[in-house]
C-alpha positions as CSV (number, residue, x, y, z in Angstrom):
1,X,15.1,28.5,-49.3
2,X,11.0,27.6,-49.8
3,X,9.8,25.1,-47.2
4,X,7.5,23.4,-50.1
5,X,10.6,23.1,-52.1
6,X,12.6,21.3,-49.3
7,X,9.7,19.0,-48.6
8,X,9.5,17.9,-52.1
9,X,13.2,17.7,-52.6
10,X,13.1,15.1,-49.4
11,X,10.0,13.2,-50.7
12,X,12.1,12.6,-53.7
13,X,15.1,11.6,-52.0
14,X,12.8,9.4,-49.6
15,X,10.9,7.7,-52.8
16,X,14.3,7.2,-54.7
17,X,16.0,5.7,-51.5
18,X,13.2,3.0,-51.0
19,X,13.1,2.3,-54.8
20,X,16.8,1.4,-54.8
21,X,17.1,-0.2,-51.9
22,X,14.1,-2.5,-52.6
23,X,15.5,-3.3,-56.0
24,X,19.1,-4.0,-54.4
25,X,17.1,-6.2,-51.4
26,X,15.7,-8.0,-54.5
27,X,18.7,-8.5,-56.5
28,X,20.8,-10.1,-53.3
29,X,17.6,-12.4,-52.5
30,X,17.9,-14.0,-56.1
31,X,21.2,-15.1,-55.2
32,X,19.6,-17.6,-52.5
33,X,17.8,-20.6,-53.2
34,X,14.5,-19.9,-51.0
35,X,12.5,-21.7,-53.9
36,X,14.1,-24.8,-52.2
37,X,11.8,-24.2,-49.1
38,X,8.4,-24.1,-51.0
39,X,6.5,-27.1,-52.5
40,X,7.4,-27.9,-56.3
41,X,5.1,-25.7,-58.8
42,X,4.5,-22.8,-56.5
43,X,6.3,-20.3,-58.8
44,X,3.8,-17.5,-58.0
45,X,3.9,-18.2,-54.3
46,X,7.8,-17.9,-54.5
47,X,7.7,-14.9,-56.2
48,X,5.4,-13.1,-54.0
49,X,7.7,-14.1,-51.1
50,X,10.6,-12.7,-53.0
51,X,8.8,-9.5,-53.4
52,X,7.5,-9.1,-50.0
53,X,10.9,-10.2,-48.6
54,X,12.7,-7.6,-50.8
55,X,10.3,-4.6,-49.6
56,X,10.8,-5.8,-46.0
57,X,14.7,-5.5,-46.4
58,X,14.8,-2.9,-48.6
59,X,12.4,-0.5,-46.2
60,X,14.4,-1.4,-43.4
61,X,17.8,-0.4,-44.9
62,X,16.3,2.7,-46.5
63,X,14.9,3.7,-43.1
64,X,18.4,3.3,-41.7
65,X,19.9,5.4,-44.4
66,X,17.3,8.2,-44.2
67,X,17.5,8.3,-40.5
68,X,21.5,8.4,-40.7
69,X,21.3,11.1,-43.5
70,X,18.9,13.3,-41.3
71,X,21.3,12.8,-38.1
72,X,24.4,13.5,-40.0
73,X,22.8,17.0,-41.2
74,X,21.8,17.6,-37.6
75,X,25.1,17.2,-36.2
76,X,26.5,20.5,-36.7
77,X,23.9,22.1,-34.5
78,X,25.7,20.6,-31.4
79,X,28.3,23.1,-31.9
80,X,26.4,26.1,-33.0
């Protein structure tokens, strides 16, 4: 297969993984009452905090998932 096609497919998988896991982290964080840590009426800061925290958590999970996927694809080379 063409090297450029493989790189393009890998890029699509990476982007989708980040989007999905950041979205899942945002959804999970909405189950917490983080707004109690903020001053009253600071809606924008609370939303920004949710976004940044979901990006941090989602990126870490996506990195783990993508590394795990990459490592699992290289396991057959041990026996070959």
